[in-house]
VMD Tcl script that draws the C-alpha trace (Angstrom):
set ca {
  {63.24 -59.28 -12.86}
  {62.01 -56.41 -10.67}
  {63.09 -53.45 -12.79}
  {61.80 -50.08 -11.62}
  {62.80 -46.45 -11.23}
  {64.40 -45.46 -7.93}
  {63.29 -41.85 -8.45}
  {59.67 -42.68 -9.25}
  {58.92 -46.28 -8.17}
  {55.58 -46.35 -10.00}
  {57.63 -46.60 -13.20}
  {58.20 -50.36 -13.30}
  {59.26 -52.11 -16.47}
  {55.72 -53.45 -16.86}
  {54.28 -49.95 -16.45}
  {56.56 -48.19 -18.90}
  {56.15 -50.98 -21.44}
  {52.39 -51.48 -21.32}
  {50.74 -48.47 -19.71}
  {49.10 -45.84 -21.90}
  {51.08 -42.63 -22.17}
  {49.60 -39.96 -19.93}
  {50.12 -36.53 -18.42}
  {53.21 -37.66 -16.52}
  {54.79 -40.28 -18.79}
  {55.89 -40.63 -22.40}
  {58.03 -43.19 -24.21}
  {60.33 -42.61 -27.19}
  {62.61 -44.71 -29.36}
  {66.34 -44.02 -29.08}
  {66.20 -43.30 -32.82}
  {64.58 -39.92 -32.07}
  {66.66 -36.77 -32.55}
  {67.71 -35.24 -29.20}
  {66.35 -31.88 -30.35}
  {62.91 -33.45 -30.86}
  {62.70 -34.06 -27.11}
  {62.51 -30.31 -26.47}
  {58.74 -29.98 -26.86}
  {58.08 -32.83 -24.42}
  {60.56 -31.46 -21.87}
  {58.89 -28.03 -22.12}
  {55.44 -29.63 -21.80}
  {56.30 -31.63 -18.68}
  {58.12 -28.73 -16.99}
  {55.18 -26.36 -17.60}
  {52.64 -28.87 -16.29}
  {53.13 -31.14 -13.28}
  {56.43 -32.68 -14.31}
  {56.86 -36.06 -15.95}
  {59.24 -38.70 -17.27}
  {60.52 -39.39 -20.77}
  {61.55 -43.03 -21.23}
  {64.04 -43.50 -24.07}
  {64.63 -46.92 -25.57}
  {61.05 -48.12 -26.13}
  {59.36 -47.96 -29.51}
  {56.44 -45.57 -28.99}
  {54.38 -47.40 -31.65}
  {54.96 -51.10 -30.92}
  {56.24 -50.75 -27.31}
  {59.15 -53.01 -28.23}
  {62.12 -52.87 -25.85}
  {64.75 -51.56 -28.28}
  {67.09 -50.20 -25.60}
  {69.62 -47.42 -26.11}
  {72.88 -49.38 -26.51}
  {72.43 -49.44 -30.28}
  {73.14 -45.70 -30.47}
  {76.45 -43.99 -29.75}
  {77.50 -42.72 -26.34}
  {77.66 -39.24 -27.86}
  {73.96 -39.42 -28.73}
  {73.11 -40.72 -25.26}
  {74.97 -37.73 -23.81}
  {72.98 -35.47 -26.13}
  {69.77 -37.00 -24.75}
  {70.97 -36.31 -21.20}
  {71.92 -32.73 -22.07}
  {68.77 -32.02 -24.08}
  {67.00 -30.15 -21.22}
  {70.03 -27.84 -21.07}
  {70.79 -27.57 -24.78}
  {67.25 -27.53 -26.23}
  {65.26 -25.56 -23.64}
  {65.48 -22.15 -21.99}
  {65.81 -21.74 -19.16}
  {66.99 -25.22 -18.27}
  {64.38 -27.06 -16.18}
  {65.28 -29.11 -13.13}
  {65.78 -32.76 -14.17}
  {67.54 -36.01 -13.37}
  {68.68 -38.84 -15.62}
  {68.41 -42.50 -14.68}
  {69.40 -45.74 -16.39}
  {67.48 -49.01 -16.06}
  {69.12 -52.32 -16.99}
  {66.88 -54.48 -19.21}
  {66.89 -57.38 -21.65}
  {65.98 -55.96 -25.05}
  {63.70 -57.47 -27.67}
  {66.65 -59.46 -29.09}
  {67.42 -61.07 -25.72}
  {70.51 -58.93 -25.13}
  {71.59 -56.90 -22.10}
  {70.60 -53.29 -22.66}
  {69.49 -50.08 -20.94}
  {66.65 -47.59 -20.88}
  {67.31 -43.89 -20.24}
  {64.77 -42.07 -18.08}
  {64.70 -38.27 -18.09}
  {62.74 -37.12 -15.04}
  {61.55 -33.56 -15.73}
  {60.37 -31.66 -12.65}
  {57.67 -29.00 -12.57}
  {59.01 -25.45 -12.79}
  {57.51 -22.77 -10.53}
  {57.19 -19.12 -11.59}
  {58.91 -19.70 -14.94}
  {57.90 -20.72 -18.43}
  {60.16 -23.33 -20.02}
  {60.42 -22.78 -23.78}
  {62.22 -24.62 -26.52}
  {65.36 -23.16 -28.08}
  {63.26 -21.72 -30.92}
  {60.90 -19.95 -28.44}
  {57.99 -22.36 -28.65}
  {56.06 -23.16 -25.46}
  {54.38 -26.49 -24.74}
  {52.09 -27.86 -22.05}
  {51.32 -31.48 -21.26}
  {47.59 -32.06 -21.73}
  {46.51 -35.67 -21.34}
  {48.96 -37.80 -23.31}
  {49.94 -35.01 -25.72}
  {52.48 -32.20 -25.65}
  {50.56 -29.27 -27.09}
  {51.99 -25.95 -28.21}
  {50.55 -22.94 -26.37}
  {49.68 -19.94 -28.51}
  {47.62 -16.77 -28.22}
  {45.24 -16.69 -25.26}
  {46.34 -20.14 -24.10}
  {49.95 -18.99 -23.85}
  {48.93 -15.76 -22.15}
  {46.89 -17.64 -19.53}
  {49.83 -19.97 -18.89}
  {52.07 -16.95 -18.35}
  {49.54 -15.50 -15.88}
  {49.40 -18.80 -14.04}
  {53.21 -18.98 -13.85}
  {53.36 -15.34 -12.75}
  {55.68 -14.44 -15.62}
  {53.08 -11.95 -16.77}
  {50.75 -9.92 -14.55}
  {47.32 -9.24 -15.94}
  {46.86 -6.26 -13.63}
  {49.85 -4.47 -15.23}
  {48.70 -4.87 -18.83}
  {47.07 -2.01 -20.69}
  {43.30 -1.70 -20.97}
  {43.32 -0.30 -24.52}
  {39.86 1.29 -24.64}
  {39.73 2.93 -21.20}
  {40.45 6.61 -20.62}
  {40.63 8.73 -17.50}
  {37.01 9.80 -18.04}
  {35.96 6.17 -17.55}
  {37.13 6.23 -13.93}
  {35.00 7.19 -10.93}
  {36.34 10.55 -9.79}
  {34.86 10.10 -6.30}
  {36.77 6.83 -5.87}
  {39.97 8.47 -7.07}
  {39.52 11.35 -4.63}
  {38.93 8.89 -1.79}
  {42.10 7.05 -2.76}
  {44.10 10.28 -2.81}
  {42.80 11.05 0.66}
  {43.84 7.62 1.92}
  {47.42 7.96 0.60}
  {47.73 11.68 1.55}
  {47.85 12.81 -2.07}
  {44.96 15.25 -1.95}
  {45.23 18.10 -4.43}
  {47.49 16.22 -6.81}
  {46.28 15.56 -10.38}
  {44.79 12.11 -10.89}
  {47.20 11.41 -13.77}
  {50.18 12.04 -11.49}
  {48.85 9.77 -8.73}
  {47.95 6.96 -11.12}
  {51.30 7.15 -12.92}
  {53.31 7.17 -9.72}
  {51.49 4.02 -8.52}
  {51.93 2.18 -11.83}
  {48.28 2.50 -12.91}
  {49.10 4.59 -16.00}
  {51.83 3.90 -18.54}
  {53.11 5.81 -21.54}
  {52.53 3.84 -24.74}
  {53.52 5.43 -28.07}
  {53.57 8.85 -26.44}
  {50.10 8.48 -24.89}
  {49.11 7.76 -21.28}
  {47.18 4.49 -21.01}
  {45.37 2.96 -18.04}
  {46.26 -0.51 -16.80}
  {43.77 -3.27 -16.07}
  {44.32 -2.73 -12.33}
  {43.31 0.93 -12.60}
  {40.06 0.08 -14.34}
  {39.29 -2.88 -12.06}
  {39.72 -0.64 -9.02}
  {38.25 2.68 -10.10}
  {35.90 2.21 -13.11}
  {32.58 4.03 -13.16}
  {31.01 1.22 -15.22}
  {32.97 -1.99 -14.64}
  {30.66 -4.02 -16.89}
  {31.83 -2.00 -19.89}
  {35.34 -3.42 -19.53}
  {35.30 -6.45 -17.21}
  {31.94 -8.24 -16.93}
  {33.73 -10.94 -14.91}
  {34.40 -8.48 -12.05}
  {31.39 -9.92 -10.32}
  {30.32 -11.77 -7.18}
  {27.32 -14.08 -7.39}
  {25.59 -15.17 -4.19}
  {23.40 -18.29 -4.25}
  {21.51 -19.56 -1.22}
  {20.17 -23.11 -1.13}
  {17.41 -24.69 0.90}
  {19.17 -27.62 2.55}
  {22.71 -28.99 2.42}
  {22.94 -29.79 -1.30}
  {22.67 -28.03 -4.66}
  {19.70 -29.51 -6.48}
  {19.11 -29.31 -10.22}
  {16.12 -29.69 -12.52}
  {12.95 -30.67 -10.66}
  {14.98 -30.70 -7.42}
  {16.25 -27.15 -7.84}
  {16.40 -25.66 -4.35}
  {17.80 -22.15 -4.90}
  {15.94 -19.63 -2.75}
  {18.16 -16.58 -3.34}
  {20.28 -15.68 -6.37}
  {21.90 -12.26 -6.35}
  {24.84 -10.72 -8.21}
  {26.93 -7.60 -7.66}
  {28.86 -6.11 -10.58}
  {31.00 -3.24 -9.37}
  {34.66 -2.13 -9.35}
  {36.80 -3.72 -6.68}
  {36.69 -0.71 -4.35}
  {32.89 -0.97 -4.21}
  {32.18 -4.65 -4.68}
  {33.69 -5.69 -1.33}
  {31.57 -3.21 0.63}
  {28.40 -4.10 -1.28}
  {28.80 -7.86 -0.88}
  {29.70 -7.61 2.82}
  {26.52 -5.61 3.39}
  {24.40 -8.06 1.41}
  {25.74 -11.21 3.06}
  {25.32 -9.66 6.52}
  {21.60 -9.52 5.76}
  {21.52 -13.23 4.84}
  {23.19 -14.54 7.99}
  {21.21 -15.58 11.02}
  {21.70 -15.31 14.74}
  {20.55 -18.30 16.76}
  {19.32 -18.24 20.36}
  {20.31 -21.43 22.14}
  {20.34 -22.69 25.69}
  {23.79 -22.99 27.24}
  {23.60 -26.22 29.22}
  {26.47 -25.12 31.48}
  {24.99 -21.78 32.55}
  {21.30 -22.48 32.02}
  {21.02 -19.18 30.13}
  {19.99 -18.47 26.56}
  {22.75 -17.05 24.36}
  {22.75 -15.57 20.87}
  {25.24 -17.25 18.54}
  {26.10 -15.88 15.07}
  {26.13 -18.37 12.23}
  {29.78 -17.66 11.39}
  {32.48 -15.40 12.88}
  {32.22 -12.09 11.05}
  {35.94 -11.87 10.34}
  {36.09 -15.37 8.83}
  {33.55 -14.90 6.05}
  {34.47 -11.27 5.38}
  {38.16 -12.12 5.06}
  {37.19 -14.98 2.76}
  {35.38 -12.53 0.46}
  {38.22 -9.98 0.57}
  {40.86 -12.62 -0.23}
  {38.78 -13.92 -3.14}
  {38.50 -10.40 -4.61}
  {42.16 -9.57 -3.99}
  {43.88 -12.73 -5.17}
  {41.58 -14.11 -7.87}
  {42.76 -14.48 -11.46}
  {41.05 -11.66 -13.37}
  {42.42 -12.83 -16.71}
  {39.89 -15.69 -16.77}
  {37.13 -14.07 -18.81}
  {33.65 -15.33 -18.04}
  {34.61 -16.52 -14.55}
  {33.40 -14.79 -11.40}
  {33.50 -15.24 -7.63}
  {30.72 -17.54 -6.42}
  {29.44 -17.57 -2.84}
  {27.16 -20.48 -1.95}
  {25.25 -20.66 1.31}
  {23.81 -23.96 2.52}
  {22.20 -24.81 5.84}
  {25.43 -26.29 7.17}
  {28.17 -24.32 5.39}
  {29.25 -21.36 3.29}
  {31.49 -21.83 0.24}
  {33.50 -18.99 -1.33}
  {34.98 -19.97 -4.71}
  {37.23 -17.71 -6.78}
  {38.74 -18.18 -10.26}
  {42.34 -19.35 -10.56}
  {44.56 -21.66 -8.58}
  {46.33 -20.49 -5.44}
  {48.95 -17.92 -6.48}
  {52.66 -18.60 -6.72}
  {54.14 -20.87 -4.07}
  {50.99 -20.93 -1.92}
  {49.38 -24.36 -1.52}
  {46.42 -25.73 0.41}
  {48.92 -27.22 2.87}
  {51.04 -24.09 3.51}
  {48.41 -21.36 3.12}
  {48.55 -20.42 6.81}
  {52.26 -19.57 6.69}
  {53.11 -18.53 3.12}
  {52.79 -15.09 1.58}
  {52.27 -14.37 -2.08}
  {50.00 -12.08 -4.09}
  {48.92 -12.64 -7.67}
  {47.82 -8.99 -7.93}
  {50.28 -6.96 -5.80}
  {49.10 -3.52 -7.03}
  {45.46 -4.30 -6.29}
  {46.48 -5.84 -2.98}
  {48.44 -2.71 -2.04}
  {45.47 -0.42 -2.66}
  {43.16 -2.62 -0.59}
  {45.79 -2.71 2.15}
  {45.94 1.08 2.09}
  {42.16 1.09 2.59}
  {42.79 -1.23 5.60}
  {40.77 -4.04 4.02}
  {43.55 -6.49 3.25}
  {46.06 -8.10 5.54}
  {48.93 -10.19 4.30}
  {47.43 -13.37 2.85}
  {48.67 -15.74 5.52}
  {47.95 -13.30 8.38}
  {44.27 -13.12 7.43}
  {44.07 -16.87 6.91}
  {45.56 -17.50 10.35}
  {42.88 -15.28 11.86}
  {40.16 -17.25 10.04}
  {41.45 -20.45 11.64}
  {41.67 -18.74 15.02}
  {38.17 -17.28 14.92}
  {36.55 -20.51 13.71}
  {38.21 -22.32 16.60}
  {37.10 -19.61 19.04}
  {33.49 -20.20 17.95}
  {33.93 -23.99 18.44}
  {33.50 -24.53 14.70}
  {35.33 -26.90 12.37}
  {38.56 -25.48 10.87}
  {38.17 -23.74 7.52}
  {38.75 -25.98 4.52}
  {40.70 -24.83 1.46}
  {40.55 -26.82 -1.76}
  {41.21 -26.34 -5.49}
  {38.32 -27.81 -7.49}
  {38.90 -27.40 -11.22}
  {40.76 -24.16 -11.89}
  {39.60 -22.33 -8.77}
  {40.15 -21.93 -5.03}
  {37.35 -22.74 -2.59}
  {37.06 -21.81 1.07}
  {34.46 -23.79 3.03}
  {33.23 -22.54 6.41}
  {31.04 -24.93 8.38}
  {28.63 -23.65 10.99}
  {27.86 -25.15 14.42}
  {26.11 -28.52 14.59}
  {23.63 -27.03 17.05}
  {22.91 -24.22 14.61}
  {22.54 -26.73 11.78}
  {20.05 -28.76 13.81}
  {18.01 -25.69 14.74}
  {17.98 -24.36 11.21}
  {17.11 -27.77 9.78}
  {14.21 -28.15 12.21}
  {12.93 -24.64 11.42}
  {13.07 -25.24 7.67}
  {11.36 -28.62 7.80}
  {8.64 -27.31 10.10}
  {8.09 -24.44 7.71}
  {7.91 -26.91 4.83}
  {5.51 -29.33 6.50}
  {3.88 -27.33 9.23}
  {4.58 -27.98 12.89}
  {1.42 -29.98 13.45}
  {2.20 -32.41 10.62}
  {5.80 -32.86 11.77}
  {4.63 -33.73 15.28}
  {2.35 -36.51 13.95}
  {5.20 -38.31 12.19}
  {7.09 -41.21 13.71}
  {10.89 -41.18 14.04}
  {11.49 -43.13 10.81}
  {9.35 -40.76 8.73}
  {11.24 -37.84 10.23}
  {14.54 -39.54 9.38}
  {13.48 -40.01 5.76}
  {12.20 -36.44 5.44}
  {15.41 -35.10 7.00}
  {17.64 -37.16 4.67}
  {15.77 -36.06 1.54}
  {15.81 -32.47 2.77}
  {19.60 -32.47 3.30}
  {20.77 -34.72 0.46}
  {18.18 -34.34 -2.26}
  {16.75 -37.22 -4.32}
  {17.74 -40.67 -3.03}
  {17.24 -44.30 -4.02}
  {15.53 -46.87 -1.82}
  {18.91 -48.46 -1.13}
  {20.33 -45.14 0.09}
  {17.38 -44.72 2.46}
  {17.82 -48.27 3.71}
  {21.50 -47.68 4.43}
  {20.81 -44.37 6.17}
  {17.99 -45.60 8.39}
  {19.09 -49.21 8.83}
  {15.57 -50.37 8.01}
  {14.46 -53.15 5.66}
  {13.19 -52.62 2.13}
  {9.52 -53.29 2.89}
  {9.57 -50.87 5.82}
  {11.04 -48.12 3.65}
  {8.57 -48.84 0.84}
  {5.64 -48.62 3.25}
  {6.76 -45.24 4.58}
  {7.46 -43.87 1.11}
  {3.97 -44.87 -0.08}
  {2.53 -42.98 2.88}
  {4.63 -39.87 2.19}
  {3.78 -39.95 -1.53}
  {0.05 -40.35 -0.76}
  {0.27 -37.31 1.52}
  {1.90 -35.37 -1.35}
  {5.03 -34.85 0.75}
  {7.28 -36.85 -1.58}
  {7.34 -38.06 -5.15}
  {9.18 -40.73 -7.11}
  {10.75 -41.06 -10.55}
  {10.95 -44.44 -12.28}
  {9.02 -47.68 -11.91}
  {8.29 -49.23 -8.52}
  {10.74 -52.14 -8.84}
  {13.53 -50.16 -10.49}
  {16.49 -50.06 -8.03}
  {17.56 -46.71 -9.51}
  {14.16 -45.18 -8.77}
  {14.64 -41.97 -6.80}
  {12.48 -40.37 -4.14}
  {12.48 -36.66 -3.43}
  {10.52 -34.14 -1.42}
  {7.71 -32.38 -3.25}
  {9.08 -29.08 -4.62}
  {8.53 -26.01 -2.51}
  {9.50 -22.35 -2.56}
  {10.57 -20.18 0.35}
  {9.44 -16.59 0.01}
}
mol new
graphics top color blue
foreach p $ca { graphics top sphere $p radius 0.5 }
foreach p [lrange $ca 0 end-1] q [lrange $ca 1 end] { graphics top cylinder $p $q radius 0.2 }
display resetview
């Protein structure tokens, strides 16, 4: 009998009977109290959604069915998202016809709970749950606060920074801000209060997190995560241990109104211009590594829309030979997704965004992103790539293949010396290039890349090792033995 859910076809009878419970699926006996479903409904709604299957023993997986309980109780199950949670999440009920463990006609009840955007779904007694793995866990303290930030039901930028006072702000930055918004001559307290950066708490004026993040004299005193770290790698990969290939590691810790300017200036000094021959015109032209707007807008968006509540996390900019990656803490804000980012507007930090807009640094999120796509295309480069690895957003900008080839050749020649490179045959150059770009590799990987036989690869590797250009870890006949270029440092 082909029994399966019409709403979520992956939920076949075999699946819901035998599969391990997970982030999106849980089974319960019909003997459970309807009110006890509340925590699981809350958990699914606050995560990625999920399905509660009622009528299966969650210990033995026996098909008990739901016909043994009253219709009133079945109706209570169906109404549990409405009666036991607030606000009510979006859901659908579904019945599946089965043969129960006693060989009788019976039914299962499926409650499909859909993910809720920009809301926290709580139980009737104000508890909040989140589905983590196969468990529905109650969120408390910092965990609950971070969930509220993520759901945009609480804004970190509007919360009070309890230890900061007006004397902790940079007066020069405040004066510049007043000039920008035509508020020169007004007291700082008045300007900050009118823009929501100061609030009265117990009869005292207190600064918000946004005020300190924007204007602090010493940002490290309050927010050590207000930081951008720049790491430049030699090659196209991030090596570790003996293969560590970092050639520049630099951090900037400043308030938002300074950190953008400082990092733009620093990265400008790291980028290269390449002189190449235009085959169509026969003339040499200078090509920048990346369009200026694309990488600068990437930095500005990371600073503007990152999740500042994530303590210990900072913006990370990685530069490889073939690409630049800009990674910022927190998922994409609100309704923005990787798929709709070009056409959807939303700001996690609207007060911070407004100030940066007033300084003419920030455009609407999707307007700036559209321009990144446009400029990358204008430079004949691959489209920008947005992704969400872990709990972060990453923008990847790839440079021109011609630039990559030139840079790769320059680096390898610097590593080996031009005269040595010229004496190598094409296979040795292929091997050196692969190890340079990809880091340590097994013999099998080199065989697949070059299309050459094992003995041929082994002969070349022995030659490169003898010349102290490469080294190996592991025994000769070990298939997991890895070859790598001899470590070097670029000054």
